[in-house]
C-alpha positions in Angstrom: -29.9 -19.9 -33.2 -31.6 -23.1 -32.1 -29.6 -24.8 -29.4 -32.1 -27.6 -28.8 -32.6 -26.9 -25.1 -35.6 -29.3 -24.6 -36.6 -32.7 -25.8 -40.0 -34.2 -25.6 -40.0 -37.4 -23.6 -41.6 -40.4 -25.5 -44.6 -42.2 -24.2 -42.7 -45.5 -23.8 -39.8 -44.0 -21.7 -39.9 -44.5 -18.0 -40.2 -41.3 -16.0 -39.2 -41.3 -12.3 -38.7 -37.6 -11.6 -40.5 -34.6 -12.9 -40.5 -31.0 -11.9 -43.4 -28.5 -12.1 -42.9 -25.3 -14.0 -43.4 -21.7 -13.2 -44.2 -19.0 -15.8 -42.2 -15.8 -15.3 -42.9 -12.5 -17.0 -40.5 -9.8 -17.8 -41.3 -6.8 -20.1 -44.4 -8.6 -21.5 -42.4 -11.7 -22.4 -43.0 -15.0 -20.8 -40.5 -17.8 -19.9 -41.1 -21.3 -18.6 -38.9 -22.0 -15.7 -38.5 -25.4 -13.9 -39.0 -25.2 -10.1 -35.9 -27.1 -9.1 -35.9 -26.2 -5.4 -36.7 -29.8 -4.3 -34.0 -31.2 -6.5 -31.5 -28.6 -5.3 -31.9 -29.9 -1.7 -30.5 -33.3 -2.8 -27.6 -32.2 -5.0 -24.0 -32.6 -3.9 -22.4 -29.1 -3.5 -20.0 -28.2 -6.2 -17.3 -26.2 -4.5 -15.6 -24.9 -7.6 -14.4 -21.3 -6.9 -16.0 -18.4 -8.6 -13.8 -15.3 -8.8 -14.8 -12.4 -6.7 -15.7 -9.1 -8.4 -13.1 -7.2 -6.4 -10.3 -9.6 -7.4 -11.4 -9.5 -11.1 -11.5 -5.7 -11.1 -8.0 -5.5 -9.5 -6.6 -7.8 -12.3 -8.4 -5.7 -15.0 -7.0 -2.5 -13.6 -3.4 -3.8 -14.4 -4.3 -5.1 -17.9 -3.1 -3.5 -21.1 -5.9 -5.0 -23.2 -9.4 -6.0 -22.2 -11.6 -8.2 -24.3 -15.4 -8.5 -23.8 -17.4 -11.7 -24.4 -21.2 -11.7 -24.6 -22.3 -14.7 -22.5 -25.9 -14.5 -23.7 -27.7 -17.7 -22.8 -24.5 -19.0 -21.2 -26.0 -22.0 -19.5 -27.4 -23.2 -22.8 -23.7 -23.9 -23.8 -23.4 -26.6 -21.1 -24.6 -30.0 -22.5 -26.0 -32.4 -19.8 -25.1 -35.9 -19.2 -27.6 -38.7 -19.6 -28.2 -39.1 -15.9 -28.6 -35.4 -15.4 -31.2 -35.2 -18.2 -33.3 -37.9 -16.4 -33.5 -35.6 -13.3 -34.2 -32.4 -15.2 -37.7 -33.3 -16.7 -40.5 -30.8 -16.5 -44.2 -31.2 -16.9 -45.7 -28.9 -19.6 -49.1 -28.7 -21.3 -48.0 -31.1 -24.1 -46.5 -33.7 -22.0 -43.1 -34.2 -20.3 -39.9 -32.6 -21.6 -36.3 -33.0 -20.5 -33.6 -30.4 -20.6 -30.7 -31.2 -23.0 -28.7 -28.2 -21.7 -28.2 -26.6 -18.3 -31.4 -24.8 -17.2 -31.6 -21.8 -14.9 -32.6 -22.6 -11.4 -30.0 -25.4 -10.7 -28.2 -24.5 -7.5 -24.7 -25.3 -8.8 -25.0 -24.2 -12.4 -22.7 -21.1 -11.8 -19.9 -23.3 -10.6 -20.2 -25.7 -13.5 -20.3 -22.7 -15.9 -17.2 -21.2 -14.3 -15.3 -24.6 -14.6 -16.3 -24.7 -18.2 -15.0 -21.1 -18.9 -11.7 -21.9 -17.0 -11.2 -25.0 -19.2 -11.9 -23.1 -22.4 -9.9 -20.0 -21.4 -7.1 -21.1 -19.1 -4.9 -18.4 -17.6 
């Protein structure tokens, strides 16, 4: 499944912000991760509530049916706005790329994802 997560920035496009990358290893597999710590210090907090585990388990204990959803690559489901893409550019060996979908490492990504899930699956 190709979700088109990255797009290579063209040579004629103006680039104002770039982020270095870190290579992480897990079970002999590598992954490129943008180091967004500097960007995270300037972001406006998203105070969307994320359910507490205790509250969720209490609700589940009273349920008659429970459905499971595999949220593999969940942040890859969130498409970024034009302005967000301009801020989420990384430097790699082949040039500059921009994220088209929400990457890991963004401070408020869990809040955005929770809002998206609540919109898709209202109570």
